[in-house]
N, C-alpha and C positions, 0 to 999 in steps of 0.2 A: 575565236572565227565562229562565221555561223554560215549554214547552207541555205541557199537561197533559189528555190528551181522555178523558172517562169516558163510551164509549160506554152501557155496561149500567152497573150497581153492581157494583162491585169490578174493572172492566176498566180498564186504566191504560196510556197508550203516553206516552212522555217522548220530548222534541225540539223545536226549533224555539226563536222568541222571544217568547212570550207563553203565558199561562194560558188555555185553552179549555177549558170546561166544558159539557157536552153532557146536557140533559134534557128530557124532557116538561111544559110548561108553558103557563098561558094568557098571551095578548096582554098585553104590558107595555110602557112606554116605558124608553127609556136612561138612566142614571143617572151623573153623573160621568164616570168614564174607561171604564166598563162600558158596550161596545157591544153592544145587543140585538137580534136580529131573531127575535121570536117571533110564532108565528101558533097558534090553537085548534088541539090535538091534533097539532100538528107538532114536528120535532125543535128546537130553540133553541141557538144557540150565543153564548156571551158572553165577550169579548175583554177583556182587561184588562191594558194597558200601562203599565210604568213611565214617570214623567215624566221626560223625556230632553232634552238640546237636539237640534233635527232639523239645526243645521247648526253650523260653527265660530264663536265668539264675537268674532271678528274680530281687528283687530291689540291688541296689548296697551295698556291707557291708562296714562300717564305720571302721576307726580305733579310738584309744581311744578319742583322741582330739575332733575330727571330730562329735564321737557322744554324747560328753558333750555339744558341740555346736549346734547339733541337738535338743537338750532337750531345751537349753535355747529359741532357736528359736521358739519350741514348746509352751511353757511358755510365750512368749514374743507376740503370734498371738491369738487374740481372738477366740473362737469356732464360727464356721458357725451358721447362723442362721436358725436353724432347724426347717424343715416342720411338720406338724401336724403327719403324717405317722411316721418320727422318732422319735417324743416325744412319740409316742404310745409303742414303742417298748422300749425306754430308759426310761421310767417311772416305769415299773412294773421289770426290771432289778434292778433298785435301791431300790424297797421297797422291792423285794424278797434276794436281795444280800448285799442291804446297800449302800449307796452313794459314800462310799470312794472303792478306790481299793483293789484286795484281790487275790490271785491267784484262787480262786474257783470261783470268779466271770470274771477273765479272761478267764477260760477255758470256762464258759458259751457264754462269747461273741465270743471267736473263734469256737465253733460251730457254731454260726449264721452267722458269716464273710464268711464262705465259700458260704452260700446259692445264693447269686446274680450270682456268676460266673458260678456253676452250672445250675440256669437257665438261664443265655445268652448262656452258651455251649449249652441247648438243644434246645434252639430257632434256634442257629446258624447253628446246624444239620440238621433242619426242613428246613433254608432257602437254604443251601448246596442242600440237595435234591430239592427244589423247583426251584433253579438256575442252575440246572443239565446241561441244555443245551447251558449255557453262561459261559464256561470254565473259563474265565479270572475274573469275579465276583465271581464265587464260590470259586475260589482260593483267594480272598480277604477277603471272610467271613469265610472260614477255617483258614486264618491268626488270625481272631478276637478270633475263637474258642481256637487256639493255645495261644495266650495271655490270656484267661480266663481261660483256665486249668492252666496255669503256676502260674496266681494269688490264683488261689482254691489250687492248691500243696503248696504254700508257707503260705497260712493260715494255711493248715494243720499240717507243720512243727510247726508252732506257738502252735498250738492246745496240740500236742506231748511234745513240751518243757514245756508247763505252765502246763499240766496235771503231769510231771515227778516232777516238782516243788513243786504241791501239794503233791503228794507222799512223797517226801522228807522231807517237814515239817510238816508230818502226819495230815494235815489239813482233816476232815472229810467230806466227799460228799453222800447226802439222795438221795435215788431212787426219791423222789418229786422235789427238787430244782435243781438235777445235772442231770437226765435223761430224766423225765418227760416236766418240764416246757421249757427245752432248746428244745426238739423235738416239741412241740407246738409253740413255738414262731417263730424256725426256718419256720416249715411249714407256717406259715402265711406270714411270709418273702419273702419265696420263690414264693408262687402264686401272690403275691402283685408284685414282681420284674418282673416276666414273662408276668403278665397282663400288668403292666406299658409298658414294652419293645414291648409289643405288639401294643398297642395304641401310644405312646409316649416314645420313647428310652431314648431319653435325660431324662424323669422323672426319668426312672428307674436308668440311670447311677447317676443324682444326689442324691437321695436317696441313694444309695451306697458312695457316696462321705460324705455325713454326717454321715452313720454308722462309714465309716473309720477315718472321723475326730474326733469323737465322741472318737472311740478308742485310736489314738494317743494321745489325750489328757490323757487317763485316765492312760494310761502305763508312760508317762513323768512325770504324777503329783504323780503317786505312786512313782515311783523312789525318786524324789524332796521331799517326806515325808517321805523316807525311807532312811536317808544317810547312815546309816550300810550297807545297801546293797553293798556299793561300798568295802567292807572288806569281802565280802561272795563269796568264790571263785567259777567260773562257774564251773558246774558238768560235763559240757562235753559230756553229754548223747547222744546229737546229732551232735558234732564235726564235725565228716566225712561229713554230709549233709548240717550243717549250719553253721560252724565255730566254733570256742572256743576264748572266751573272757577274759578278765582279769577277771571280777566279773560277779555277779548275774545282778547287775545294768547297767553294759554295755550289757549285753546279752537281759533285758528289752527294755533298749534304742533303740537296733536295732532293735526290734519289732517293738516298735513305730514309727520309722522312714520308717520300711516297710510300716506301715499303712499310714503313709504319702504319701510315693510315691503311693499307689493305690488310696488313695484321689483323688491325683494331674493328674495320668492315666485319672481317670473318668471324674475330670473335662475337661480336654483336650478333651476326645472322646465324650462330649456334642456337643461340637463346630461341630461336622459331627457324630452324631449317627448312622445313615443308612450309610451302604456299600453301595458305587455306583460304 
């Protein structure tokens, strides 16, 4: 894209990221992607922006064979050596919801899973404001914000999908276990995430990697222990946004693979946790 500004007929200035055309015109209304601000006898600016994704599209979607291989890879890979903080979150969840996986347990995990990305987004906006005078650095920080927001959106789709499965299978959810408890654990996790990010960003990313590793193994183990899920069709409630799969087993395998991708991203970011 480029910026073309016509102050008077024949004048032209190039640069920027859109096409701006200035002229005198009566009031009209915006049409499609042309954003217009017009008043009688005043200068009007029309900005045309090409269609483009505003955020990364999320983890890659796998076909059936690759999903089965992803599950086997997870089952063959030992869990990470979890820190004390991670175990402090996992233990209460196992006590309240059971050690074995279930849709209600996964819904609880997905409520918590969004938290570090929300914390990083908040800290990122603070950093953008702090480095506003250094545009290149501020832009790199904002790119991290966009990535965190995309990961947060991906976790939100997981929650919607799992909650749909809870309702379809008729599993009961109580206010204490499925409203109050997730909120309390998420509240704790959120503040731990942003404090760690403030003190040592790599610790915050490490904690998230541990949580994602736990979630990855929980999903893949659940599918392995419930082979009948391969014969349950994917309801496709969120197929337009997340994709349609042959079975609920494949749907859960995809979610498990997403968690692995988030884990690997956090481990990679640990190598350079501060934007420079």
